[in-house]
Backbone bond lengths (Angstrom), bond angles and torsions (degrees), N, CA, C in turn:
res aa  C-N    CA-C-N  psi(-1)  N-CA   C-N-CA  omega(-1)  CA-C   N-CA-C  phi
1 I - - - 1.437 - - 1.517 118.25 -
2 V 1.232 117.90 131.54 1.490 117.25 -176.27 1.455 112.94 -63.82
3 S 1.315 116.42 142.32 1.507 117.35 177.76 1.507 109.01 -79.56
4 A 1.296 109.59 143.91 1.618 114.95 173.87 1.561 108.58 -86.91
5 D 1.211 110.27 91.95 1.524 110.24 -171.18 1.614 106.51 -128.67
6 S 1.365 118.29 14.89 1.420 111.17 -174.67 1.560 108.17 -86.11
7 E 1.389 116.82 147.56 1.436 124.46 -178.52 1.588 107.58 -84.44
8 D 1.364 118.50 -8.77 1.407 120.99 -172.81 1.588 111.23 -95.92
9 I 1.317 113.68 8.60 1.475 120.64 178.56 1.467 115.88 -113.35
10 I 1.258 118.34 126.98 1.469 120.68 172.53 1.429 115.70 -113.91
11 R 1.281 115.08 140.64 1.456 125.49 -178.50 1.532 111.45 -118.54
12 E 1.256 119.55 125.73 1.493 119.37 -177.93 1.659 111.93 -121.91
13 T 1.215 112.84 128.99 1.499 115.24 170.40 1.458 107.92 -101.66
14 P 1.394 119.49 174.96 1.437 119.66 177.34 1.565 115.90 -60.29
15 E 1.344 111.17 -27.87 1.485 114.25 179.56 1.525 115.43 -93.18
16 N 1.320 117.17 -35.66 1.366 118.98 -170.37 1.512 112.20 -138.10
17 D 1.419 116.62 166.17 1.409 123.73 172.19 1.508 100.46 -101.32
18 W 1.307 117.26 134.90 1.529 125.37 176.29 1.385 112.49 -113.36
19 D 1.444 118.24 146.91 1.412 124.28 166.34 1.520 107.05 -107.55
20 I 1.302 113.41 113.94 1.515 116.22 -176.80 1.375 110.76 -52.35
21 A 1.410 123.26 -38.49 1.469 118.05 -177.31 1.517 115.34 -53.64
22 S 1.350 117.98 -43.13 1.366 122.23 -177.18 1.558 117.78 -91.80
23 N 1.400 115.29 -9.15 1.515 118.34 -173.19 1.428 105.96 -132.95
24 P 1.257 129.49 57.14 1.468 124.70 178.71 1.535 111.53 -73.09
25 I 1.344 112.69 135.53 1.438 115.61 177.55 1.540 105.81 -141.05
26 W 1.306 117.57 170.55 1.591 118.15 170.89 1.503 107.06 -107.56
27 I 1.290 124.80 129.01 1.389 127.87 -172.49 1.457 108.64 -90.71
28 L 1.334 119.21 -53.66 1.509 128.56 -179.59 1.599 111.58 -100.54
29 D 1.276 114.47 144.53 1.478 117.85 166.23 1.455 112.23 -61.15
30 P 1.393 118.25 117.70 1.355 120.08 -174.95 1.508 117.70 -76.24
31 K 1.326 120.62 4.16 1.292 127.31 -167.97 1.673 102.68 -106.66
32 D 1.324 117.50 -42.56 1.490 114.70 -169.84 1.420 104.05 -157.69
33 F 1.484 120.46 106.44 1.354 127.78 -179.22 1.573 109.79 -145.91
34 T 1.413 112.43 166.22 1.478 113.47 173.54 1.574 105.98 -120.63
35 A 1.177 115.15 121.28 1.507 124.46 -179.72 1.447 119.15 -137.16
36 V 1.298 120.81 136.61 1.459 125.97 171.67 1.482 108.32 -110.89
37 L 1.250 118.48 123.58 1.514 132.16 178.75 1.688 98.45 -86.20
38 T 1.367 109.44 120.68 1.443 114.55 -175.88 1.470 104.99 -124.42
39 I 1.415 113.90 105.63 1.396 122.91 -169.53 1.572 117.92 -103.97
40 D 1.171 120.64 125.45 1.437 125.61 176.21 1.536 108.91 -74.75
41 S 1.422 115.57 118.25 1.459 119.43 176.11 1.564 111.84 -120.84
42 T 1.332 116.13 38.68 1.401 118.65 -174.12 1.595 109.11 -86.80
43 G 1.389 114.41 175.44 1.383 117.62 -176.81 1.480 116.26 -51.86
44 S 1.354 111.91 -42.02 1.526 110.97 -174.36 1.390 111.98 -70.71
45 M 1.375 121.15 -16.01 1.563 122.13 174.35 1.515 107.41 -68.10
46 G 1.213 126.10 -13.51 1.447 131.28 172.94 1.452 115.39 -75.17
47 F 1.343 120.19 -12.18 1.429 126.37 -176.21 1.573 106.09 -70.53
48 W 1.353 112.05 145.70 1.436 119.52 177.41 1.594 107.46 -96.33
49 E 1.287 116.68 142.67 1.416 123.75 173.65 1.574 110.59 -105.29
50 N 1.456 112.86 114.81 1.434 116.38 174.35 1.574 111.70 64.34
51 D 1.359 113.30 20.80 1.477 118.00 177.28 1.538 107.19 62.04
52 V 1.225 119.25 37.35 1.477 118.52 -173.22 1.543 109.86 -116.49
53 E 1.426 113.74 -57.32 1.329 123.24 -169.01 1.599 114.16 -151.41
54 E 1.225 115.48 130.68 1.513 117.50 173.23 1.584 115.37 -62.95
55 R 1.246 118.62 133.77 1.422 120.12 -179.65 1.424 113.96 -51.31
56 L 1.293 119.33 -48.69 1.434 122.95 -177.69 1.549 111.46 -57.10
57 E 1.351 113.96 -38.84 1.520 118.15 176.81 1.446 109.63 -66.67
58 K 1.265 124.29 -37.90 1.493 121.58 169.96 1.434 113.74 -55.67
59 A 1.439 113.84 -47.75 1.494 116.36 -174.80 1.521 108.04 -67.23
60 K 1.300 120.87 -32.74 1.544 123.16 -175.04 1.526 106.06 -70.16
61 F 1.446 115.36 -42.65 1.408 121.79 -177.33 1.486 109.55 -62.28
62 G 1.352 117.14 -43.91 1.475 120.52 -175.68 1.616 109.02 -68.70
63 A 1.294 112.36 -40.78 1.469 119.71 -174.58 1.605 108.64 -68.92
64 Q 1.355 117.00 -34.33 1.335 116.21 175.40 1.511 114.63 -72.97
65 L 1.290 114.28 -36.94 1.500 116.77 172.45 1.526 110.82 -58.07
66 F 1.307 117.82 -48.53 1.484 121.68 177.07 1.579 109.15 -51.73
67 I 1.299 124.51 -42.85 1.395 124.23 178.98 1.564 108.20 -67.26
68 D 1.350 120.02 -41.78 1.459 123.72 175.29 1.650 108.63 -50.44
69 L 1.328 114.08 -47.75 1.491 123.19 -173.22 1.542 109.07 -76.89
70 T 1.247 118.47 -12.62 1.589 114.05 179.20 1.440 115.37 -77.04
71 S 1.285 111.10 132.91 1.523 120.33 -176.17 1.512 106.22 -71.89
72 I 1.354 109.06 145.90 1.456 115.92 168.69 1.507 116.89 -62.99
73 G 1.321 116.62 122.42 1.512 126.32 -176.40 1.488 109.07 115.96
74 S 1.391 120.55 -7.97 1.410 121.74 177.38 1.634 107.63 -82.04
75 D 1.270 107.96 153.97 1.560 120.57 175.65 1.428 110.46 -96.31
76 V 1.305 117.26 118.01 1.538 125.68 176.01 1.406 116.20 -135.82
77 G 1.347 113.64 146.16 1.356 123.19 177.18 1.412 112.06 -140.07
78 V 1.416 118.30 162.87 1.487 115.27 178.96 1.581 104.78 -138.22
79 V 1.269 111.23 133.37 1.491 122.46 -178.68 1.584 107.30 -120.52
80 N 1.248 119.53 134.31 1.549 117.58 165.05 1.392 107.16 -115.90
81 F 1.389 113.78 162.39 1.459 120.39 -178.95 1.502 108.00 -149.14
82 S 1.300 113.03 149.74 1.480 126.02 167.27 1.434 107.79 -141.60
83 N 1.384 123.01 -110.70 1.539 116.69 172.02 1.529 114.96 -81.53
84 G 1.258 115.48 2.52 1.425 127.92 177.55 1.545 108.09 -147.84
85 S 1.361 117.43 -162.26 1.508 119.86 -177.15 1.463 107.77 -151.59
86 T 1.406 117.37 152.95 1.412 123.24 179.01 1.504 108.83 -146.99
87 A 1.316 115.01 132.58 1.649 118.36 169.99 1.375 106.64 -78.83
88 I 1.398 117.28 89.23 1.493 118.70 179.32 1.479 114.62 -73.70
89 Y 1.335 120.98 -14.83 1.473 126.97 163.06 1.443 109.04 -138.89
90 P 1.390 117.67 96.36 1.477 117.46 -170.35 1.497 108.89 -63.05
91 L 1.368 113.13 156.04 1.498 120.67 -173.00 1.533 108.03 -63.31
92 A 1.325 111.46 126.67 1.428 121.85 -178.72 1.558 113.61 -157.25
93 K 1.341 113.61 160.16 1.502 116.21 176.24 1.365 115.87 -70.68
94 I 1.380 119.35 129.79 1.425 122.99 177.30 1.635 109.67 -78.32
95 Q 1.350 113.06 109.54 1.457 114.89 -169.99 1.582 110.26 -106.95
96 S 1.375 119.24 -9.07 1.332 119.60 -174.68 1.514 109.40 -166.24
97 G 1.373 116.44 170.02 1.472 119.94 173.71 1.526 113.67 -60.65
98 A 1.289 116.52 -29.76 1.459 128.56 176.87 1.511 109.58 -61.47
99 D 1.399 120.28 -43.04 1.393 125.10 175.05 1.568 109.09 -63.66
100 K 1.308 118.37 -45.88 1.428 119.33 173.14 1.495 119.03 -51.43
101 Q 1.424 108.21 -44.62 1.403 110.74 -170.61 1.608 107.91 -74.94
102 A 1.275 112.35 -34.19 1.480 119.14 173.64 1.615 112.16 -52.64
103 A 1.319 116.41 -45.08 1.462 118.00 177.76 1.459 111.27 -70.83
104 K 1.246 115.88 -39.57 1.582 122.90 175.93 1.576 108.08 -54.50
105 N 1.312 118.13 -47.91 1.421 124.39 -176.29 1.527 111.32 -59.03
106 E 1.387 111.82 -46.07 1.520 114.13 177.26 1.588 113.84 -62.82
107 I 1.358 113.80 -33.81 1.532 124.58 179.78 1.515 103.05 -60.96
108 D 1.341 118.29 -50.52 1.375 125.93 -172.97 1.465 117.69 -62.32
109 K 1.475 120.37 -23.12 1.329 126.16 175.73 1.470 119.06 -77.76
110 L 1.457 118.03 -3.31 1.395 121.17 -175.48 1.332 114.02 -68.15
111 V 1.357 124.97 142.95 1.480 129.70 175.69 1.489 106.87 -138.07
112 P 1.407 113.98 141.27 1.471 113.56 178.29 1.557 116.21 -72.40
113 W 1.339 115.04 141.18 1.412 120.48 177.69 1.609 112.31 -172.79
114 D 1.215 110.99 149.79 1.538 117.62 173.44 1.513 121.40 67.29
115 W 1.329 120.19 -173.85 1.354 128.24 -177.11 1.501 116.28 -73.12
116 T 1.337 117.43 175.56 1.503 120.84 -174.77 1.551 112.54 -117.04
117 C 1.347 110.33 113.32 1.569 113.66 175.59 1.542 108.82 -125.20
118 I 1.455 104.35 90.38 1.540 107.51 179.57 1.516 115.23 -61.56
119 G 1.428 110.79 -36.88 1.436 111.37 -177.83 1.533 110.88 -61.20
120 C 1.320 119.37 -33.29 1.570 120.77 177.63 1.444 107.52 -60.02
121 G 1.309 126.78 -44.78 1.318 130.54 -175.83 1.601 112.09 -69.24
122 L 1.278 113.78 -33.94 1.515 115.32 175.40 1.388 111.14 -71.31
123 R 1.465 117.81 -43.40 1.421 118.17 178.82 1.472 115.79 -59.59
124 K 1.269 118.14 -51.82 1.468 122.59 177.29 1.523 110.54 -54.62
125 S 1.212 122.29 -40.10 1.502 128.00 -179.32 1.479 106.07 -67.52
126 M 1.273 120.13 -47.75 1.459 126.42 178.58 1.516 108.12 -57.35
127 N 1.310 121.61 -51.51 1.392 126.10 -177.44 1.564 112.46 -63.04
128 E 1.439 113.95 -32.13 1.520 114.16 174.01 1.421 112.37 -67.80
129 I 1.356 114.30 -34.97 1.527 113.86 -176.94 1.487 110.67 -77.62
130 V 1.360 116.24 -39.70 1.461 118.82 -179.58 1.561 111.16 -58.98
131 N 1.296 112.93 -48.25 1.549 122.69 -174.88 1.520 106.12 -59.17
132 Y 1.371 113.45 -55.03 1.436 123.99 -169.88 1.558 109.73 -63.09
133 C 1.423 118.39 -47.53 1.437 117.35 175.81 1.430 116.28 -70.19
134 N 1.285 123.14 -29.26 1.556 125.48 174.48 1.596 104.97 -66.95
135 A 1.398 119.81 -38.03 1.447 112.35 176.97 1.483 117.38 -69.79
136 L 1.236 115.23 -21.89 1.504 126.26 174.73 1.506 112.92 -67.04
137 G 1.280 114.03 -24.52 1.452 121.81 -173.66 1.548 119.59 115.56
138 G 1.420 114.02 1.59 1.496 109.39 -177.30 1.574 108.04 143.73
139 W 1.268 117.80 168.40 1.433 121.66 -175.73 1.448 110.84 -80.81
140 D 1.359 123.49 -14.58 1.527 124.24 171.53 1.515 115.34 -56.44
141 F 1.402 114.39 -22.56 1.403 121.44 -179.34 1.452 113.42 -89.07
142 C 1.327 122.79 1.40 1.544 122.30 -166.91 1.574 106.95 -137.32
143 H 1.230 115.87 133.32 1.457 124.83 162.56 1.437 104.30 -99.40
144 K 1.378 119.33 113.96 1.386 125.49 -160.29 1.431 114.52 -104.15
145 N 1.335 121.41 109.93 1.413 125.88 -169.97 1.548 112.02 -141.52
146 I 1.287 117.04 143.82 1.438 125.59 174.59 1.522 108.08 -123.70
147 I 1.317 120.88 127.06 1.417 127.78 173.28 1.529 108.24 -100.96
148 L 1.290 118.69 108.57 1.570 120.07 -176.92 1.555 107.26 -106.99
149 V 1.344 110.22 121.70 1.478 121.72 -178.53 1.593 104.35 -111.58
150 S 1.345 118.18 124.88 1.351 124.09 -179.13 1.483 117.53 -163.46
151 D 1.267 122.81 159.33 1.595 119.31 168.07 1.500 107.11 -93.99
152 G 1.264 123.58 7.69 1.388 127.56 174.22 1.572 111.20 83.21
153 G 1.366 117.38 -164.11 1.476 114.46 175.72 1.489 116.71 89.56
154 Q 1.289 123.51 40.80 1.476 122.76 171.64 1.459 109.89 -46.39
155 N 1.463 116.56 133.30 1.515 117.03 172.58 1.387 113.71 -156.62
156 T 1.444 111.36 27.90 1.589 116.66 170.18 1.508 105.89 -172.18
157 G 1.393 107.87 156.75 1.577 112.63 175.98 1.464 116.24 70.71
158 E 1.334 114.96 -165.00 1.462 123.79 -173.00 1.487 111.39 -62.19
159 K 1.304 113.75 132.22 1.514 115.54 -178.95 1.432 110.32 -82.33
160 P 1.339 121.06 141.13 1.507 126.84 -172.67 1.567 111.25 -56.82
161 E 1.393 117.49 -34.39 1.369 116.56 174.83 1.455 123.57 -58.39
162 N 1.425 108.00 -23.57 1.517 116.67 176.28 1.441 112.15 -68.69
163 V 1.364 118.96 -24.17 1.460 127.82 -173.87 1.558 112.28 -93.47
164 T 1.331 108.92 -27.17 1.528 113.69 -168.85 1.363 106.85 -61.20
165 T 1.309 125.37 -47.33 1.522 127.24 -175.07 1.447 111.19 -55.64
166 E 1.221 119.36 -33.36 1.381 123.79 -177.31 1.621 112.98 -79.82
167 L 1.331 108.73 -38.19 1.476 119.14 169.91 1.440 112.58 -51.61
168 K 1.396 116.01 -51.34 1.497 129.29 178.76 1.539 103.15 -58.29
169 Q 1.346 121.69 -54.48 1.473 122.79 -177.45 1.534 113.37 -55.22
170 N 1.293 111.87 -33.16 1.556 115.33 179.20 1.546 112.26 -90.93
171 N 1.243 116.05 3.72 1.495 120.31 -179.00 1.586 110.48 58.52
172 I 1.290 114.60 43.63 1.400 115.50 -179.71 1.608 108.28 -104.02
173 T 1.354 114.82 123.09 1.582 118.30 -177.33 1.546 109.50 -87.72
174 V 1.326 116.99 135.54 1.481 116.19 177.72 1.519 103.68 -120.09
175 Y 1.318 107.78 127.64 1.441 120.96 169.38 1.530 110.61 -99.68
176 T 1.393 119.38 129.29 1.391 119.65 -170.03 1.724 108.48 -119.38
177 I 1.396 110.29 133.29 1.447 115.75 179.71 1.487 105.07 -119.30
178 K 1.379 116.95 124.30 1.391 119.09 174.17 1.526 111.90 -106.11
179 L 1.278 114.60 130.60 1.468 127.81 -174.96 1.449 109.10 -108.12
180 G 1.393 125.85 102.86 1.336 126.77 175.84 1.538 114.67 60.06
181 G 1.347 116.85 -161.36 1.428 119.77 170.62 1.537 107.41 90.71
182 D 1.281 117.51 -178.49 1.517 124.35 -176.29 1.492 104.95 -78.16
183 S 1.434 112.61 142.64 1.452 117.20 179.31 1.510 106.94 -69.35
184 N 1.215 125.90 -19.87 1.491 124.30 179.69 1.562 110.52 -64.53
185 D 1.406 109.74 -30.84 1.672 116.47 177.71 1.373 114.79 -71.25
186 A 1.311 123.94 -1.01 1.418 127.21 -175.53 1.567 110.20 -78.14
187 N 1.396 115.36 -30.13 1.435 114.71 -169.79 1.458 115.89 -60.54
188 A 1.289 121.92 -35.65 1.548 122.18 179.85 1.491 105.27 -71.28
189 L 1.408 124.38 -38.46 1.345 114.84 179.19 1.488 120.18 -69.30
190 Q 1.359 111.96 -30.54 1.466 125.17 174.49 1.653 108.67 -61.01
191 R 1.290 108.68 -45.23 1.429 114.98 -171.35 1.584 108.33 -72.85
192 I 1.260 116.89 -42.86 1.431 124.00 176.41 1.634 109.96 -50.51
193 A 1.406 114.67 -55.84 1.361 120.08 -176.55 1.594 111.30 -66.56
194 A 1.276 112.61 -37.25 1.673 111.61 178.14 1.433 113.90 -69.99
195 E 1.411 119.31 -33.65 1.494 120.18 -177.38 1.564 107.77 -79.30
196 T 1.268 123.93 -18.98 1.450 119.85 -177.78 1.487 110.41 -108.09
197 G 1.338 117.86 6.68 1.495 117.51 172.51 1.685 107.63 84.10
198 G 1.268 115.28 17.75 1.441 116.78 175.76 1.599 112.50 -100.45
199 I 1.286 107.50 -162.28 1.614 111.26 -178.72 1.459 105.18 -133.80
200 Y 1.488 114.89 143.61 1.283 124.09 179.72 1.641 109.44 -98.92
201 F 1.471 114.68 132.49 1.452 114.47 176.19 1.479 107.67 -119.80
202 Y 1.325 112.55 151.75 1.523 120.49 166.32 1.394 111.60 -124.01
203 A 1.361 110.94 132.47 1.573 112.27 173.99 1.592 107.94 -110.44
204 N 1.127 113.11 119.22 1.535 120.43 174.52 1.440 115.74 -50.06
205 T 1.309 118.99 148.02 1.481 121.12 -177.21 1.475 111.26 -90.95
206 Y 1.320 118.88 47.97 1.595 121.16 -176.93 1.595 98.89 -92.95
207 P 1.331 112.62 167.90 1.401 123.22 -177.76 1.499 112.57 -60.28
208 N 1.282 121.27 -19.49 1.437 126.11 177.92 1.463 113.44 -93.60
209 S 1.326 117.18 11.26 1.571 116.51 -173.14 1.484 117.54 -58.77
210 S 1.364 118.96 -21.19 1.307 115.25 176.02 1.515 115.69 -71.43
211 E 1.278 116.50 -24.87 1.471 123.38 176.10 1.598 102.66 -76.92
212 D 1.232 118.51 -34.17 1.456 124.25 173.79 1.520 111.07 -52.25
213 V 1.371 110.91 -49.66 1.459 117.89 -173.49 1.546 108.57 -71.37
214 I 1.256 119.26 -35.23 1.532 124.07 172.66 1.429 107.61 -54.66
215 A 1.230 120.27 -50.21 1.501 124.01 -178.38 1.457 115.64 -60.17
216 I 1.358 114.08 -41.09 1.588 118.41 177.52 1.439 108.97 -67.28
217 Y 1.422 121.92 -46.20 1.469 117.41 -176.74 1.504 113.08 -75.75
218 S 1.264 120.04 -18.34 1.477 125.70 171.87 1.372 106.00 -68.40
219 E 1.236 122.12 -45.67 1.561 125.92 -174.73 1.486 107.26 -65.59
220 I 1.427 120.73 -49.69 1.505 124.07 -179.60 1.475 107.44 -58.82
221 Q 1.350 121.83 -40.86 1.477 123.80 174.39 1.528 111.54 -59.18
């Protein structure tokens, strides 16, 4: 697993700001967990940072790496959102390398378009987890996590704060990763993580930001 040693990544908890380089921890059990990757594929994710790489390509690269690092037996799903949301890889148990490749193939198909409804992505991801865990026989069989990747900037549809209360009621933790964009757009992602007991990450838009995303996902794993 890649070490989270980049100085260009900041991790924040409700109580403290963390520098990953000096405070590495593992957040999720790397052997068996339930997580939905929730990826922003809106128009602004097609913007380029410093003429180096498209935001969505960074998000896809990191999400596919996360799938690669996922242990066999873990429960993983992938949701993408723009002005609506879709479970492009419904939450399921990863049983083989072929399952990992199937999830990665769906991620690879994402293209940037339309407006940003973060609340839509959160609700679809929450429903995936609730329905899946109920089918397994209850919450005791699930470690419930959402990993939300976005440049921020809600501008249409259901607001994320409308979903946050239900996420808390269902004991679902949301880890948020902000890729580029205006610093003013960070507030919503910080609030979502804080209110659900998760952690907010920010990856700077430097030329090495793909490596930054690797470090973030490696730490969450």
